[in-house]
C-alpha positions as CSV (number, residue, x, y, z in Angstrom):
1,M,0.0,0.0,0.0
2,V,2.7,2.4,0.8
3,E,4.7,1.4,-2.4
4,T,1.4,2.6,-4.3
5,E,0.9,5.8,-2.5
6,R,4.7,6.7,-3.2
7,F,4.4,5.6,-6.9
8,N,1.3,7.8,-7.4
9,Q,2.8,10.5,-5.3
10,L,6.0,10.4,-7.7
11,L,3.5,10.6,-10.6
12,A,1.8,14.0,-9.5
13,E,4.9,15.3,-9.1
14,E,6.2,14.3,-12.3
15,A,3.2,15.8,-13.8
16,E,3.4,18.8,-11.7
17,L,7.1,19.3,-12.8
18,S,5.9,18.8,-16.6
19,Q,3.4,21.3,-16.0
20,Q,6.0,23.7,-14.6
21,I,8.5,22.7,-17.7
22,E,5.9,23.6,-20.4
23,S,4.5,26.9,-18.7
24,L,8.4,27.9,-18.6
25,K,8.7,27.2,-22.5
26,A,5.6,29.2,-23.1
27,E,7.0,32.1,-21.3
28,L,10.1,32.2,-22.7
29,V,8.9,32.0,-26.1
30,A,6.2,34.9,-25.3
31,K,9.3,36.7,-23.9
32,Q,11.4,35.8,-27.0
33,K,8.8,37.3,-28.9
34,Q,8.4,40.5,-27.3
35,R,11.8,40.7,-27.3
36,Q,11.6,40.8,-31.0
37,A,8.9,42.8,-31.6
38,E,10.9,45.8,-29.5
39,I,13.5,45.2,-31.8
40,D,11.4,45.4,-34.8
41,A,9.7,48.3,-33.3
42,L,13.2,50.3,-32.7
43,I,14.5,49.0,-36.4
44,R,11.1,50.1,-37.9
45,Q,11.6,53.4,-36.1
46,E,15.2,54.0,-37.0
47,V,14.4,53.3,-40.6
48,L,11.4,55.4,-40.9
49,D,13.9,58.1,-39.0
50,F,16.3,57.7,-41.6
51,L,13.7,58.0,-44.4
52,G,12.5,61.5,-42.7
53,M,8.8,59.7,-42.6
54,E,6.4,59.2,-39.9
55,V,4.9,56.0,-38.2
56,Q,1.5,57.2,-39.3
57,E,2.6,57.2,-43.0
58,V,3.1,53.5,-43.1
59,Q,-0.2,51.9,-42.9
60,T,-1.2,49.9,-45.7
61,P,1.0,47.7,-47.9
62,T,1.0,50.2,-50.9
63,D,3.3,52.1,-47.7
64,V,5.2,49.5,-46.9
65,A,6.5,49.5,-51.0
66,K,7.3,52.7,-50.9
67,V,9.5,52.2,-48.0
68,T,10.8,49.6,-50.0
69,Q,11.5,51.5,-52.8
70,R,13.6,54.2,-50.7
71,L,15.8,51.4,-49.3
72,Q,16.1,50.2,-52.8
73,A,17.3,53.3,-54.4
74,L,19.5,53.8,-51.2
75,K,21.1,50.5,-51.7
76,E,21.8,51.1,-55.4
77,E,23.1,54.6,-54.7
78,K,25.9,53.2,-52.1
79,Q,26.2,50.4,-55.3
80,S,27.2,53.2,-57.6
81,V,29.6,55.2,-55.0
82,S,31.4,51.8,-54.4
83,K,31.7,50.4,-58.0
84,P,32.2,53.3,-60.6
85,K,30.4,53.6,-63.9
86,V,31.4,52.7,-66.8
87,L,29.4,54.1,-69.8
88,E,27.3,51.6,-71.4
89,N,28.8,50.6,-75.1
90,S,31.4,53.0,-74.4
91,F,35.2,52.6,-74.3
92,E,36.9,50.5,-71.9
93,A,38.4,52.8,-69.7
94,P,35.4,54.4,-67.2
95,L,34.5,58.1,-67.4
96,K,36.4,59.7,-64.7
97,L,35.1,63.2,-63.6
98,K,37.6,65.5,-61.6
99,A,35.3,67.4,-58.6
100,P,35.8,70.4,-57.2
101,Q,38.3,71.0,-54.5
102,K,36.9,72.6,-51.1
103,N,36.7,76.0,-50.4
104,Q,38.4,77.1,-53.0
105,Q,37.3,81.0,-54.5
106,H,38.2,82.9,-57.2
107,D,37.8,86.6,-59.1
108,L,34.5,86.4,-60.6
109,E,35.9,87.7,-64.1
110,K,38.6,85.6,-63.9
111,M,36.1,82.6,-63.9
112,S,34.4,83.8,-66.5
113,A,37.5,84.0,-69.0
114,N,39.8,81.5,-67.2
115,Q,40.2,77.6,-68.0
116,P,40.2,75.3,-64.4
117,E,43.8,75.1,-62.5
118,E,45.5,71.9,-62.5
119,G,44.5,70.7,-59.6
120,E,41.8,73.1,-58.8
121,Y,38.9,70.3,-58.9
122,A,41.3,67.6,-57.2
123,H,38.9,66.9,-54.5
124,I,34.6,67.1,-53.8
125,S,32.9,67.3,-50.4
126,Q,29.5,65.9,-49.5
127,E,28.0,69.3,-49.5
128,V,29.0,69.7,-53.3
129,S,27.7,66.6,-54.1
130,N,24.5,67.1,-52.5
131,R,23.8,70.4,-54.5
132,A,24.6,68.7,-57.5
133,R,22.3,66.2,-56.6
134,S,19.7,68.6,-55.9
135,T,19.8,70.5,-59.7
136,V,17.5,67.7,-60.9
137,T,14.2,68.9,-58.8
138,D,10.9,67.1,-58.8
139,N,9.3,70.1,-61.1
140,I,12.5,69.5,-63.8
141,Q,11.4,65.6,-64.2
142,K,7.9,66.5,-65.0
143,Q,8.5,68.9,-67.7
144,Y,11.2,67.4,-69.1
145,N,9.7,63.6,-68.7
146,L,12.4,62.3,-66.8
147,D,12.0,59.0,-64.9
148,G,13.2,59.4,-61.4
149,D,13.4,55.7,-61.1
150,K,15.7,55.3,-64.1
151,L,17.6,58.2,-62.6
152,F,20.9,57.8,-60.4
153,F,23.2,59.7,-59.3
154,D,26.8,58.4,-59.3
155,N,28.9,60.2,-56.4
156,Q,31.9,59.6,-57.9
157,S,31.4,61.4,-61.8
158,N,29.1,64.2,-60.4
159,I,27.0,63.6,-63.2
160,F,23.3,61.5,-63.0
161,I,22.9,58.5,-65.3
162,C,19.7,58.1,-67.3
163,N,18.1,54.7,-68.2
164,E,21.2,52.8,-67.6
165,N,22.8,54.9,-70.9
166,K,20.4,54.1,-72.5
167,T,18.9,56.5,-75.2
168,R,15.7,56.5,-77.6
169,L,17.3,59.2,-79.9
170,A,16.2,58.9,-83.4
171,F,18.4,58.6,-86.1
172,T,16.8,61.0,-88.9
173,Q,19.0,62.1,-91.5
174,P,19.5,65.9,-91.6
175,K,19.4,68.1,-94.2
176,T,23.0,69.2,-93.6
177,K,25.5,67.5,-91.8
178,N,27.7,70.3,-90.8
179,M,25.0,72.6,-88.8
180,P,23.5,71.6,-85.9
181,A,19.5,72.6,-85.3
182,L,18.9,74.7,-82.6
183,R,16.1,75.9,-80.7
184,V,15.0,78.7,-78.5
185,D,11.7,79.1,-76.5
186,N,9.3,82.4,-76.2
187,K,11.8,84.2,-73.8
188,Q,15.1,83.4,-76.4
189,R,16.5,81.0,-73.6
190,P,18.0,77.8,-75.6
191,I,16.1,74.8,-74.8
192,K,17.5,72.4,-77.2
193,A,20.6,71.7,-79.2
194,S,21.3,68.3,-82.0
195,M,23.7,67.4,-84.7
196,W,25.0,64.7,-86.7
197,L,28.3,64.1,-86.0
198,V,30.1,62.9,-88.6
199,K,33.9,62.4,-88.5
200,S,34.8,64.3,-92.4
201,N,33.1,67.2,-90.6
202,L,35.1,67.5,-87.4
203,P,36.9,70.8,-87.2
204,R,40.4,70.4,-88.3
205,L,42.4,73.2,-87.0
206,S,41.3,74.7,-83.2
207,N,38.5,76.9,-83.5
208,K,38.6,78.4,-79.9
209,G,39.4,81.8,-80.4
210,P,38.1,84.4,-77.3
211,I,34.0,84.2,-77.3
212,T,32.6,87.7,-77.2
213,T,29.1,87.0,-77.4
214,D,27.1,87.1,-74.3
215,P,24.3,84.2,-74.0
216,L,21.1,85.1,-72.3
217,G,21.3,85.8,-68.3
218,F,25.5,85.9,-68.3
219,A,26.5,87.6,-65.2
220,P,30.3,87.2,-63.6
221,G,31.7,84.1,-62.4
222,L,30.0,82.3,-65.2
223,T,31.3,81.0,-68.5
224,R,29.8,80.9,-71.8
225,G,29.2,77.2,-72.3
226,H,28.6,75.9,-75.8
227,L,25.7,73.8,-76.1
228,I,27.2,71.7,-79.4
229,A,31.0,72.1,-78.9
230,R,33.4,74.1,-81.0
231,S,35.6,71.1,-80.9
232,M,32.4,69.2,-83.5
233,F,31.4,72.2,-85.8
234,N,33.2,75.3,-87.1
235,D,30.9,77.7,-85.3
236,K,31.6,80.3,-87.4
237,I,28.8,79.6,-90.1
238,L,26.8,81.3,-86.9
239,K,27.2,84.6,-88.2
240,T,25.4,86.7,-86.4
241,K,25.2,87.1,-82.4
242,A,21.4,86.3,-82.2
243,N,22.4,82.7,-84.1
244,K,25.4,82.3,-81.9
245,R,23.3,82.6,-78.4
246,T,21.2,79.8,-79.4
247,N,24.5,78.0,-79.0
248,L,25.2,79.6,-75.7
249,T,24.0,79.3,-72.1
250,P,25.8,80.9,-68.6
251,Q,27.3,77.6,-67.5
252,T,29.6,77.2,-64.5
253,R,33.3,76.9,-64.8
254,W,33.1,73.2,-63.5
255,S,30.0,72.1,-65.0
256,N,31.4,73.5,-68.3
257,A,34.9,72.9,-68.3
258,V,35.2,69.6,-66.3
259,L,32.0,67.5,-66.3
260,Q,30.7,68.6,-69.9
261,A,33.9,68.6,-71.2
262,E,34.6,65.0,-70.4
263,I,31.2,64.2,-71.7
264,E,32.5,65.6,-74.9
265,K,35.9,63.5,-75.4
266,E,34.0,60.5,-75.1
267,V,31.5,61.2,-77.7
268,L,34.6,63.0,-80.1
269,K,36.1,59.4,-79.5
270,A,32.8,57.7,-80.3
271,V,32.7,60.1,-83.8
272,R,36.1,59.1,-84.5
273,K,35.5,55.0,-84.2
274,Y,31.7,54.8,-85.3
275,D,32.0,58.2,-87.7
276,N,28.4,58.6,-87.3
277,V,27.1,60.1,-84.0
278,R,23.6,61.6,-83.3
279,Y,24.4,64.2,-80.4
280,Q,21.5,66.3,-78.7
281,V,22.1,68.7,-75.4
282,E,18.9,70.0,-73.7
283,P,19.2,72.5,-71.4
284,M,16.7,72.3,-68.2
285,Y,15.4,75.1,-66.3
286,H,13.5,74.6,-63.0
287,A,11.1,77.4,-63.5
288,D,9.8,79.9,-66.2
289,N,11.5,83.2,-64.8
290,E,14.7,81.3,-64.4
291,V,17.1,82.6,-66.9
292,I,20.2,80.0,-66.6
293,P,19.6,76.0,-66.6
294,R,19.6,74.0,-63.5
295,C,21.3,71.0,-65.9
296,Y,21.8,69.5,-68.9
297,H,20.5,66.3,-70.5
298,I,22.7,65.0,-73.1
299,Q,22.1,62.1,-75.4
300,A,24.2,60.3,-77.9
301,R,24.0,57.3,-80.0
302,S,26.0,56.4,-82.8
303,Q,24.2,54.8,-85.9
304,N,25.5,51.5,-85.8
305,G,24.3,51.3,-81.8
306,K,27.7,50.4,-80.6
307,F,27.9,53.9,-78.5
308,K,24.9,54.9,-76.3
309,L,25.2,58.2,-73.7
310,N,22.2,59.2,-71.6
311,V,23.3,61.5,-68.6
312,V,22.6,65.0,-66.6
313,I,25.0,67.2,-66.0
314,P,24.5,69.8,-62.9
315,N,25.4,73.6,-63.5
316,I,26.9,74.4,-59.8
317,E,29.8,75.7,-58.9
318,P,32.0,74.4,-55.9
319,G,32.2,77.3,-53.4
320,Y,29.5,79.6,-54.6
321,R,25.6,79.5,-54.6
322,L,24.1,80.3,-57.8
323,S,21.2,82.2,-58.3
324,Y,19.4,80.6,-61.7
325,V,17.5,83.9,-61.8
326,T,20.0,86.6,-61.8
327,G,22.8,84.6,-62.1
328,K,24.8,86.5,-59.1
329,M,27.4,83.8,-57.5
330,T,27.9,84.3,-53.6
331,P,30.7,82.8,-51.9
332,V,29.7,80.3,-49.3
333,E,31.4,77.5,-46.8
334,E,31.6,73.7,-47.9
């Protein structure tokens, strides 16, 4: 009898211990879930804070998709920083553009007349890079039908790569191969310049004499920037100042003599290699009252399709703030 009672007591104790173990397991699982929920909440809050969003903005699956898209864009931007861009179907060497040196300022009149000094644009600050990125505003994207999802800023070259460098430029035979097509709007602002570049029509002699024609909106500190470069055609065929102005815009020295100059070198290489290249430059204005482009959309493709280029270059100057309405350049600390 005693042994039976003891056996039953042991069974009861075992059952109680099993119940306690299960209870502890359940409590542990609950605590783990609670801790994970707290971690998830912290991560979610950190992500939203980083993206500049509020919790109330993420209530539906569509809102979550927006967060995912922003994170994907940041990931792609990081990849573009760590891996140099090479222009698709271009030449083997990657496009390397010199960047501005921090806090270097000059006399504005000299900036308008002189080429950059050796090493002047050897370094870049994040502030300059951010300003370059901000030139393609939402309004510009809407006006000029730029797809923001296919527009990536390359921090190494300080230019935007559009549609993975692919372009839909038409290849219609022009009336003349030695004369660019130049368009202005009703305010006489240059809005588009295009040309069929042929190797046999490239200038054989340098025609880079002094530029005496001021583009609309020109001011001290800015350069007289050609849409179609003089290295691509003989601009002496533009006889009058009015005609010359259709191919000129006020452009910062960095944008003109560094960013666009490097793009033009790539295009000229393609002309010499493939002979026929369609080339187009489109100044982009943020607002109707602005006479100075915020950026330039440059596209090119060879007739055989082996060379393609589709980029946007910013029109800013390191160390200065530019008013796109008046052309005034104000020194800033960067």
